[in-house]
C-alpha positions, 0 to 999 in steps of 0.5 A: 849628654846622650839625650842631646845627641839623640835630639840632634839625631832626630833632627838630622835624620828626619830633615836630612832624609826629607832633603835627600828625597828632594823635598823643599823646605820653603813650605815647612819654614813658612808654615812651621811658626804658626803651626807650632804656635797652634799645636804646642800652645794648645798642648801647653794650655791643655797641660795647665788645664789638666794639672794642679799648680803644684804638679805644674811647678814640679814638672817644670822643676824636674824637666831638666832631669831627662838630661842630668839623670838621677841625682844619686851617684855612687858616692851617695849610695856609699854615704847612705850605707855608711849612715845606715851602718852607724844607725844600726850599729848604735841600735845593736850596741846601745838600743834603739832609745839611744837614737832618740836625740839623733832622730828628733834633731838630725841637723844637730846629730853627729851621725846625720850631719856627717852626710850633708848630701843626704841631709839635703833630701828631706824625704830621705831623712824623714823616711829614716827618722820616722821609721826609727821613731816607730821602732822606739815605740816598740813597733818592731815586727819586721813584716809590719815595718816593711809593709809600712815602709813600702806604703810610704815608698809607693806614695812618694814614688807616685807623687814624684812620677807626676811630671813624667805622667803629665809629659806623657799626657802632652805627648798623647795629645800632640798628634790630635792637636796636629790634626786640629791645626791641619783641619784649620789649614784645610778650612783656610784652603777651602776658602781660597778654592778659586785660586790656581792649583799651584797656590792651592798646593802650597796651602794644602802643604802648609796644612799638612805641616800641622799633622807632621809637627804634631806627630814629630813633637809627640814621638820625637821629643815629648814622648821620649822625654816623658819616658826618660823622666820615668826612668830617672824617677825609678832610679831615684826610688831605688835609693830609698828602697835601700833604707827599707832593706837595711832597716828590715834586715836589722829587725830580723836580727842581723848584724849591722855589717850584714844589714848594709851588705844586704842593702849594697846588694840591692844597689843598681849595678851601674852604681853599686860599690864593691864590698871592699869600697864599702868596707873601706868607707866604713873603716874611715868613719871616726870612732867618736861619731855617735 
């Protein structure tokens, strides 16, 4: 919502200021469609040249997140902590081998299936199950496990941030492409050098619309969208770091309640449940869930 307000603010302040300064829109309105075609069309072409089909599809798929924000909400953090509580409690009371049936088939697990929102995220479930699977193979050194999990998180974050980097690349290219459009307009103007000054003035003005649009699109829209996407992907990455924190805490010998409390402490402040909210959620878990 705030992003849409920001877009409206950019348009109102730029064009409203131009109008209040005595500017006339006739030249801009006449030149803008073709200049936009040249600039944005070539930027999209460069975007396709510079990215694989996988990254192009990922960018188009994730573009709307600059408005919707991170997919993880406060309830999701509570669910994740409850899931990790069940897993670490089971390991404490029955041993890590007791989780084999759960991690081999999470969809049929009474523990995992309790949290459908988490089940819908393949990386979340795979990350948990792969780590627990390593533990069943006696890979239980806290520092080694933390290092292995950190590498997986870095890889995942690097891959998910590709759309933000791709959009930033487009933003960096737009001002230069605006100059290209302006140069083409000047070339057109030079071909009509015998025309009266009034005509030449309009033609030069039309050419400069290209430079304006390139800079306007880059710094008013595409660049901020890329920055917002980077923020969203960073927020989403914090969700998976909770998994690392809780499981590593468990390997250090902490009780399940302590491990999830350590995880709760690392939840982003705006989404962080209180100690009592988490305790209430854990107490609501039926004792037969296993």
